[in-house]
Legacy VTK file of the C-alpha trace (Angstrom):
# vtk DataFile Version 3.0
C-alpha trace
ASCII
DATASET POLYDATA
POINTS 115 float
-7.991 19.785 -30.584
-6.618 19.587 -27.046
-7.225 22.655 -24.916
-4.283 24.168 -23.066
-5.741 22.901 -19.780
-5.051 19.175 -19.756
-2.631 19.253 -22.708
0.046 17.178 -20.971
-2.513 14.829 -19.437
-3.902 14.016 -22.878
-0.457 13.574 -24.374
0.638 11.320 -21.506
-2.541 9.217 -21.728
-2.028 8.664 -25.448
1.658 7.859 -24.956
0.876 5.362 -22.169
-1.803 3.683 -24.307
0.610 3.289 -27.215
3.471 2.165 -24.973
1.467 -0.563 -23.217
0.325 -1.842 -26.614
3.979 -2.559 -27.487
4.377 -4.960 -24.546
2.621 -8.281 -25.099
1.600 -8.892 -21.466
-0.077 -5.454 -21.267
-1.903 -5.355 -24.611
-5.233 -6.315 -23.027
-4.979 -3.527 -20.460
-7.220 -0.497 -20.928
-5.922 3.028 -20.438
-8.598 5.649 -19.833
-7.590 9.300 -19.621
-9.209 12.677 -19.312
-8.376 15.389 -21.871
-7.709 14.731 -25.511
-9.549 14.214 -28.758
-12.569 12.009 -27.978
-13.386 11.536 -31.670
-9.942 10.078 -32.444
-9.354 8.228 -29.166
-12.372 6.474 -27.613
-10.576 5.978 -24.293
-10.620 9.745 -23.614
-13.325 9.923 -20.939
-14.166 11.625 -17.654
-13.116 9.145 -14.963
-15.360 9.378 -11.899
-14.477 8.012 -8.461
-17.401 7.139 -6.209
-18.570 5.438 -3.019
-21.340 2.877 -3.323
-22.542 0.412 -5.905
-23.001 2.723 -8.925
-21.720 6.179 -9.754
-24.132 9.095 -9.448
-23.569 12.799 -8.838
-24.721 12.264 -5.239
-21.954 9.758 -4.410
-19.164 10.965 -6.726
-16.052 11.981 -4.785
-13.276 12.452 -7.289
-12.261 12.899 -10.899
-9.049 11.134 -11.905
-6.854 11.922 -14.901
-5.550 8.452 -15.868
-6.769 4.958 -15.014
-5.192 1.684 -16.151
-7.241 -1.496 -15.794
-6.452 -5.098 -16.659
-8.657 -7.350 -18.784
-10.627 -8.355 -15.646
-11.544 -4.666 -15.170
-9.409 -4.437 -12.028
-7.679 -1.109 -11.494
-3.908 -1.368 -11.761
-2.930 2.316 -11.651
-4.636 5.636 -10.883
-2.809 8.839 -11.804
-3.652 12.424 -10.939
-1.798 14.974 -13.057
-2.034 18.571 -11.909
-1.313 21.089 -14.647
-2.412 24.197 -12.801
-1.262 26.057 -9.732
-3.155 24.757 -6.719
-2.549 24.902 -3.017
-1.188 21.922 -1.077
-4.546 21.766 0.747
-6.426 21.365 -2.538
-3.970 18.750 -3.799
-4.219 16.715 -0.593
-8.000 16.980 -0.758
-7.941 15.513 -4.277
-5.629 12.681 -3.181
-7.649 11.731 -0.099
-10.957 11.914 -1.986
-9.512 9.478 -4.546
-8.317 7.136 -1.797
-11.778 7.058 -0.211
-13.499 5.834 -3.400
-14.470 2.173 -3.621
-15.111 2.259 -7.371
-14.420 4.213 -10.536
-16.423 4.631 -13.710
-14.947 5.238 -17.150
-17.968 5.744 -19.414
-17.711 4.655 -23.030
-20.174 3.017 -25.398
-20.587 0.499 -22.588
-20.048 1.879 -19.085
-17.131 0.360 -17.231
-17.322 0.333 -13.449
-13.955 -0.687 -12.107
-12.923 -1.881 -8.662
LINES 1 116
115 0 1 2 3 4 5 6 7 8 9 10 11 12 13 14 15 16 17 18 19 20 21 22 23 24 25 26 27 28 29 30 31 32 33 34 35 36 37 38 39 40 41 42 43 44 45 46 47 48 49 50 51 52 53 54 55 56 57 58 59 60 61 62 63 64 65 66 67 68 69 70 71 72 73 74 75 76 77 78 79 80 81 82 83 84 85 86 87 88 89 90 91 92 93 94 95 96 97 98 99 100 101 102 103 104 105 106 107 108 109 110 111 112 113 114
C-alpha cells in the first residue's frame, strides 16, 4: 500500500518504468523511484546522493525521488517531486544539494552506485 505522502511519486515512477519498457531503445534503462510497494516493484528504493567514493550517512547530501540510468549505470535523469508544502528556501536547498553530489546509490539486492 502506498502512503498518502509520496503517492504521486510512486505512481509516476511505476508509469515511467512501464512507459520506457515499451520503447525498444530504452528497455535496458533502469528506473529507480522512492515511494511505492517494494514487494511488488523491486526498483522502489531510497535513492541517496553523496559526495565521495561510496555512500555513507556522513557524506550523504540528498535524497532523490526518481533516477533513470542506462545499461552502463550512467545517470540519464534525476527527478525531485515535491508533494508537500515547502518553502522556496527548502526547495532550493534540495536542488542545490542534489547538484553538489558526485554519485548516487540505489540499493537493491546488489547495490548500484551511479555516476
